[in-house]
C-alpha positions, 0 to 999 in steps of 0.5 A, a space after each residue: 765498946 764503941 759501936 760502928 755505923 756501917 753503910 748497909 747493902 742497898 739493893 741488887 747491883 748497888 755497891 756504894 751509896 752517897 751520904 745525903 744528910 747527917 741528922 745528928 752532929 758529933 757529940 749529940 745524943 742518939 737513941 737506938 733505932 733513931 734516924 741517924 743519917 740519910 743515904 741515897 743510891 740509884 734505887 732507894 733513898 732512906 734513913 739509917 737508924 742508930 744501931 745503939 743508944 749513946 752519943 755520936 763520937 765521930 762522923 767518918 764520912 761527910 755529906 756528899 761523899 760516896 762510899 762502898 757498902 760495908 764502909 764505916 760511916 760513924 762511931 757511937 759511944 754507947 750510953 754507959 761509956 758516954 761519960 768517959 769522953 771521946 776515945 782517942 782518934 785513930 788517924 787511919 780511920 778518919 776519912 779526909 777529902 781526897 787530894 793530890 797527896 793521897 791519890 793513887 801514884 801514877 806509873 813511873 816512866 819506863 826506866 825510872 824507879 817508881 816513887 814510894 807511896 806517900 805515907 797517907 795513901 792507903 792505895 798502891 799500884 797493883 792492889 787498888 780496891 775497886 767495886 765490881 761495877 768499876 771492874 766491869 766498866 774498866 773491862 768493857 772500855 779497856 781502861 787502865 785504872 792505875 792511870 785514873 785519878 780516884 776521888 773515892 776514899 784513899 784515892 779509890 777509883 769510883 764508878 763516878 770517876 770512870 763515867 766522868 772519864 768516858 763521858 769527857 771524851 777522853 781516850 782510855 788512860 794508858 801509861 805515858 812514855 816520856 824521855 828519861 830524865 838526867 837526874 833520875 837514877 836507873 833501877 838495877 832491875 829495870 835497865 834504861 831503854 830509849 823511849 819510843 817517840 809518841 806519835 802526834 795525835 791526828 786533828 780529828 782525834 783531839 778532844 774539842 776545845 771548850 769555849 771560854 766561860 763567859 759572864 751571863 748577861 743581866 737579862 739571861 739569869 742562870 740558877 746553879 742547882 747542885 745535884 742531890 745524891 739521888 739525882 746523881 745516882 739516877 743519872 749514872 744508872 740511866 747512862 750505864 744502862 744505855 751503854 750496856 744494853 742494846 736498846 730497842 723500843 716497840 709500840 703496840 696500840 691497845 683498845 681499852 674500851 671494854 676495860 674502861 667501861 668495866 672500871 667505870 662500873 666497879 670503881 665506886 664500889 671498889 673505893 668504898 671497900 678498899 679506901 683508894 681508887 681502882 686504876 688500870 695498872 693492876 690489870 696491866 700488871 696481871 696481863 704482863 705477868 701472864 704474857 711473861 710466862 709465855 715469853 720467858 726471854 723477857 723475864 731474864 737477865 744476861 750474866 756474862 755468856 749465860 742467859 738467866 731465865 727467871 721462873 719467878 715474877 717480881 715486877 718493879 713499878 716506877 714511882 715518880 717522887 718530888 725529888 727523883 724516881 724509885 722502882 719498888 718491887 711487887 714480889 711474886 706478882 703472879 700469885 696476886 689477883 687484881 684486888 691484891 695487885 691494886 693493894 700492893 701497888 697502892 701500898 708501895 707507892 704511898 710508902 715510896 712517897 713518904 720515904 718508908 720503903 725498906 731497901 729489900 723492897 727495891 731489889 730483885 725485880 725481874 721486869 719493870 713497868 713505868 706509867 708516864 701516861 698518868 701525866 699525859 704522855 702519849 709515846 715514850 722510849 723508857 730506859 731498861 732497869 738493869 740488869 733486866 731484859 725489858 721495861 714496859 711503858 704505859 701511855 695515856 688512854 685517849 678517846 680516838 676515832 677508829 675503824 671497826 667493821 668498816 665503820 668509824 667509831 670512838 674508842 679508848 685507845 692506848 699505846 704500850 711501849 716496850 723497850 728491850 735489850 736486843 742482846 737478849 730479845 729478838 724483835 719478833 718475840 718482843 712484838 708477840 709479847 706485846 700482842 699477848 698483853 694486848 689480847 688480855 687487856 682487850 678481854 678484861 674478864 679473862 684477867 679477873 677469872 
């Protein structure tokens, strides 16, 4: 039988993915486990291997389209059947570009018979298929999804459709009230009622008119660069986090003079033994995990009216890529010493940059750490990686004058910036958590013993 290629599960809270690039065309031969298609989401960018050897009989989803987890992407005709030729196409399985003809029907005005759905449309009002993310956004913002134009498969409303509706400054969609047209016949089950007048919109409520597009002057060149699948996914994920969490950022100054001296003494020996450089990040991760055990509210997530306190410590480490950002996870980081954490961080970062991460390695994080200081950043306000409660930003280490014992001395100082969800964590707890990390980093031997 033909073997379907399906969109795999790509991580916690990820309900859909975008086809970035097909590596095989229809009719081409493919070996089992050979990379077939590149897929992106807000958490991972990786290749889907062919589940069987044979020939690519059909490609059902084009590049740039976003589909739900579990959706069929292609069909492979296995080797022993390849000579029999392609199977007869099934029209209902082939995905077409969304259009007005296949979009979900709008609600009929009061007193009118709703038009029957078009034959090609698999979506009907009242039985529209949506993802949990779309359902949550609709509930939070009071949206009527039946009144949104969907760009997903068969007119499905996607997260991108909802975000575009919200960010465009439009009010939540509601059914329009229109006068009854003379040509329409009333439905026996729905007697005609006079249409209520629609109140005129106030001038302040009208969306601002866009200025007409003007042709760019010759001396003001503009290059239009289309967003990649990963860039679009990151944009959506970050915007959703800001809308969801009550972001607050607290900053603590840390004196790393002792830790800097310790690393200088041992970095050469470490590199000879391990084959890579010893950074400050393993020490920061270990200090953070120890502090999380003291303040469990930072290692938590909010689910409805329940606060889930995680008793395990999966630490996400943000890795900057040439084409975006990814957050692989160190699982059970509390079970690793400094050397073990250094190995785990180096391994995940290297495989992230060479696209060798598995989807499982980017999900399940309970707390995240980002390190803009490696690029020279001094202060930042990182965005929380949903559904976590907080994220720690590690800034640059600078030699700075400081007062110690009534004297001005040169010390190696660094800022730690904690962004947290104020729905979960109070300000006093956040400050105490940062101070717990600071104390441990300023006494590095405690992190090693």
